[in-house]
C-alpha positions, 0 to 999 in steps of 0.5 A, a space after each residue: 133913401 131909407 139908408 139916409 133916414 137911418 143916418 138921421 135917426 142915428 144922429 138924433 139918437 146921439 141927442 137923447 138922454 136921461 142924464 140930468 147933468 146933460 139934458 137941456 130940455 124935456 119933451 113928450 116924444 109922442 106929442 112931438 112926432 105928431 107936429 104935422 104942420 112942421 113938415 106937412 108929412 105923414 101923421 107921425 114921424 120920428 124925424 120931427 124930433 130932430 127938427 125940434 132938437 135943431 130948433 132948441 140948439 139954435 135958440 140956446 146958441 149951443 151945439 150938440 144939445 141933448 133932450 130928455 124925452 118921455 115916451 108913452 108906452 103905446 108909442 112902442 107899437 104905434 102903427 103911424 110910425 114905420 117899423 124902423 122907427 118903432 124899432 129905434 124907439 124900443 132900442 132907446 127905451 132898452 138902452 135907457 135913453 128915454 123914459 117909457 111910462 103911462 102918464 108922460 105929461 105928469 112925468 114931463 113936468 115932474 122932471 122939469 121941476 126936479 131938474 130945473 129944465 125948460 119944457 118943449 110942448 104945445 100943451 098948456 097944462 092948465 090942470 097942473 099949474 097948482 102943482 107946478 106954479 112955475 108953468 105960469 110964473 116963469 115965462 120961457 120954462 114952457 115953449 111951444 115948437 111952431 112952424 116958421 118961414 125959416 124952419 121951426 121956432 120956439 114961442 112962450 105960452 105966456 109972455 117971455 122971450 123965445 129963448 129957453 129958460 132954465 130954473 133952479 133944481 127943486 130942493 127935492 130934486 137936489 136931495 134925490 140926485 145926491 143918491 143912487 137908486 136901484 130898481 128891484 126889476 131885473 135889467 131896469 135900464 134906468 136904475 140898474 138891475 136890482 134883483 133880490 138875494 141876501 147881498 142885494 144891498 151890496 150889489 153895484 148899480 149897473 150903468 153910469 150912476 152919474 147919469 141916473 135920471 131922477 126917481 118919480 115921487 109917488 106919495 113921497 116915495 122914490 119910484 121907478 117911473 117905468 116899472 112903478 116899483 119902489 126904489 132902494 137907496 144904493 148910497 151917495 151918487 159919485 161926485 161929478 162935474 159938467 165940463 164944456 168944450 168951447 171953440 171960437 166962442 161957441 159951446 160945442 159939447 158938454 160932458 160929465 167928469 166923474 171920480 171913477 173915469 178920467 177923460 181924454 180930450 184931443 183931436 181924436 183920442 181913444 178910450 171910454 168917454 173920450 172927447 174928440 174935437 177934430 170935427 170942429 177944428 180948422 187945419 192949423 188947429 188940427 196940426 197943433 192939437 195932439 190926438 190925445 192932448 189933455 187928461 181930465 180927472 176929478 179928485 176929491 172934488 177938484 178937477 185936475 188937468 194934465 197935458 199929455 200932448 207934444 205941444 203943450 197947453 195953457 191955463 186961462 185963470 178966471 176965464 181971462 183972455 188977456 194973453 199976459 195972464 195965460 199960464 203955460 201948461 207944459 207936456 206932462 205937467 198937471 194943474 188944478 182947474 179952479 172954478 172959472 179957469 179954462 184950459 186952452 189947447 189952442 187959441 180959441 179952443 177951451 175947456 172948463 166948467 159949463 156954467 163958466 163957459 157961456 156961448 157968445 158966437 153967432 152960428 149955425 148948429 151942427 144939424 141932426 137933420 143934415 142927412 135927411 133927404 128933402 122929401 124923407 118926411 113925406 114918404 108914405 109908410 111901407 
């Protein structure tokens, strides 16, 4: 039983991140784990995060949806969680997958404002509406996870439908995300180990710069939300593009392409950041699509696709599915992927810019709770 629960937590771990390009909603983990009415279990359970993530995926009609979680510092030692759950949250904090801070409510709305993300919360934020007017003006930006007969659902606090609505990044958010930032605290998981010294300004920011979260603003000064330290500007953030995999009309995964790291996509490619499609393919598609089928690169702001397969691919100009407009991409051949173009590895298996690939299929998402035993969330703490 404990092994099964550990597998669920591992699956949930794959859906939490602080990457502003990938996160699809922001939430307060300390609040979500206490939604006891979702399962009738113990006072706090990390598995409820998985239930909320599955709900978000269903209502976005998109698979593998990541969330941006802020975590109250007290949660790292919360006695209502099991020792294993506390260890998992600490690991997420150490790896920079979640933000740990003292005022998660304020930071949650700040992140949502800077990134244009919807918020998953039952809190009404009455005292913060002056600072964040979209809480009221944009129904669907704040959605409450609530129990329902078919599993949890999301409901808007004030009008609007149940589907999460994203806003535009604020002008401040755009400016902050155009730069890399460094925290002076050694080993900072969010903003790369800083450290002093005569050559500190020349030091490379550790981690994945494209995935850095937005700084917190304190009196207009970019600040590390975890350490409260003023951040130094480490130069422009590398260019990046958010791409998506669509299979059978459904977005299965988003990923970030940067100028620093090409990405291989195929049935089961190897290498850093490689995108594996095998788990979503039928037998015929698995036979056609090579282990490594295409290589994607970002050069001077252009997405370059190179076929590295044995069977070739095709380009769908402007996303057109008209067969006569499909442009063959032979093995070893490269092509610039224009704004709305898609590369098609096999009929119905497409990759393109995320904003140009909306989901259009009815589906049941890949659940992070698939490995959860029926009574796992009702077990007493050891």
